[in-house]
C-alpha atoms as a printed R data frame, in Angstrom:
   type eleno elety resid chain resno       x       y      z
1  ATOM     1    CA   MET     A     1 -60.976 -76.324 59.767
2  ATOM     2    CA   PHE     A     2 -58.397 -73.508 59.423
3  ATOM     3    CA   THR     A     3 -54.703 -74.318 58.972
4  ATOM     4    CA   SER     A     4 -52.233 -71.552 59.810
5  ATOM     5    CA   LYS     A     5 -49.289 -70.838 57.422
6  ATOM     6    CA   THR     A     6 -46.231 -68.762 57.980
7  ATOM     7    CA   PHE     A     7 -45.020 -66.601 55.114
8  ATOM     8    CA   GLU     A     8 -41.328 -65.996 55.036
9  ATOM     9    CA   ILE     A     9 -38.804 -64.215 52.862
10 ATOM    10    CA   SER     A    10 -35.114 -65.125 52.723
11 ATOM    11    CA   ASP     A    11 -32.299 -62.711 53.550
12 ATOM    12    CA   GLU     A    12 -31.463 -62.559 49.833
13 ATOM    13    CA   GLU     A    13 -35.076 -61.622 48.948
14 ATOM    14    CA   TYR     A    14 -35.081 -58.934 51.818
15 ATOM    15    CA   ASN     A    15 -31.821 -57.421 50.402
16 ATOM    16    CA   LYS     A    16 -33.436 -57.438 46.865
17 ATOM    17    CA   ILE     A    17 -36.332 -55.571 48.284
18 ATOM    18    CA   LYS     A    18 -34.280 -53.093 50.192
19 ATOM    19    CA   GLU     A    19 -32.184 -52.225 47.022
20 ATOM    20    CA   TRP     A    20 -35.201 -51.851 44.899
21 ATOM    21    CA   ASP     A    21 -36.917 -49.588 47.496
22 ATOM    22    CA   GLY     A    22 -33.793 -47.339 47.389
23 ATOM    23    CA   THR     A    23 -33.382 -47.167 43.604
24 ATOM    24    CA   HIS     A    24 -36.884 -47.136 42.004
25 ATOM    25    CA   GLU     A    25 -38.250 -43.875 40.873
26 ATOM    26    CA   CYS     A    26 -41.051 -43.366 43.320
27 ATOM    27    CA   THR     A    27 -43.804 -41.115 41.970
28 ATOM    28    CA   TYR     A    28 -45.654 -40.884 45.123
29 ATOM    29    CA   LYS     A    29 -46.147 -37.165 46.178
30 ATOM    30    CA   PRO     A    30 -44.135 -36.595 49.427
31 ATOM    31    CA   LYS     A    31 -45.561 -34.795 52.218
32 ATOM    32    CA   TYR     A    32 -43.817 -33.152 55.236
33 ATOM    33    CA   GLY     A    33 -40.383 -33.366 53.525
34 ATOM    34    CA   ILE     A    34 -40.369 -37.117 53.795
35 ATOM    35    CA   LYS     A    35 -39.245 -39.024 50.721
36 ATOM    36    CA   LYS     A    36 -41.861 -41.847 50.738
37 ATOM    37    CA   TYR     A    37 -44.573 -40.870 53.075
38 ATOM    38    CA   CYS     A    38 -47.625 -43.215 52.957
39 ATOM    39    CA   GLY     A    39 -49.613 -42.584 56.200
40 ATOM    40    CA   ALA     A    40 -48.998 -41.903 59.895
41 ATOM    41    CA   VAL     A    41 -47.494 -45.424 60.503
42 ATOM    42    CA   GLY     A    42 -45.325 -45.580 57.386
43 ATOM    43    CA   GLY     A    43 -45.710 -48.614 55.426
44 ATOM    44    CA   HIS     A    44 -45.098 -47.370 51.972
45 ATOM    45    CA   LEU     A    45 -44.280 -50.977 50.931
46 ATOM    46    CA   SER     A    46 -46.636 -53.896 51.104
47 ATOM    47    CA   ILE     A    47 -45.618 -57.569 50.565
48 ATOM    48    CA   GLU     A    48 -48.183 -59.908 49.073
49 ATOM    49    CA   PHE     A    49 -47.889 -63.747 49.283
50 ATOM    50    CA   HIS     A    50 -49.911 -65.600 46.808
51 ATOM    51    CA   PRO     A    51 -49.677 -69.405 47.513
52 ATOM    52    CA   THR     A    52 -50.296 -71.663 44.490
53 ATOM    53    CA   SER     A    53 -50.289 -75.385 44.009
54 ATOM    54    CA   ILE     A    54 -46.785 -75.304 42.401
55 ATOM    55    CA   GLY     A    55 -44.957 -72.573 44.590
56 ATOM    56    CA   GLU     A    56 -45.392 -69.319 46.099
57 ATOM    57    CA   ILE     A    57 -45.459 -65.791 44.288
58 ATOM    58    CA   VAL     A    58 -44.163 -62.825 46.426
59 ATOM    59    CA   ILE     A    59 -44.783 -59.320 45.136
60 ATOM    60    CA   VAL     A    60 -43.731 -56.105 46.758
61 ATOM    61    CA   LYS     A    61 -45.830 -52.915 46.014
62 ATOM    62    CA   CYS     A    62 -44.926 -49.372 46.692
63 ATOM    63    CA   GLY     A    63 -47.372 -46.689 47.665
64 ATOM    64    CA   CYS     A    64 -46.765 -45.220 44.267
65 ATOM    65    CA   GLY     A    65 -48.117 -48.232 42.532
66 ATOM    66    CA   LYS     A    66 -44.892 -49.699 41.212
67 ATOM    67    CA   GLU     A    67 -44.376 -53.446 41.807
68 ATOM    68    CA   LEU     A    68 -41.416 -55.905 42.231
69 ATOM    69    CA   ILE     A    69 -41.842 -59.622 41.773
70 ATOM    70    CA   VAL     A    70 -39.421 -61.003 44.367
71 ATOM    71    CA   ARG     A    71 -40.487 -64.662 43.968
72 ATOM    72    CA   GLY     A    72 -42.501 -65.833 40.982
73 ATOM    73    CA   LEU     A    73 -43.127 -68.777 38.746
């Protein structure tokens, strides 16, 4: 049996991600004059949700490899 789970981030966490994205030194090589190009559909950021038995860890990764722990234990 599979149980569906919805992963969410709060407004405060979203603002933290947005601020970090605008200020971290991205080392990804830009293409076509775009600051953070990572493919035809964008997506230079990925958000990983890691549920554990005592809470949830949320990590944001940039295409350059840098990470931000948004919610951790």
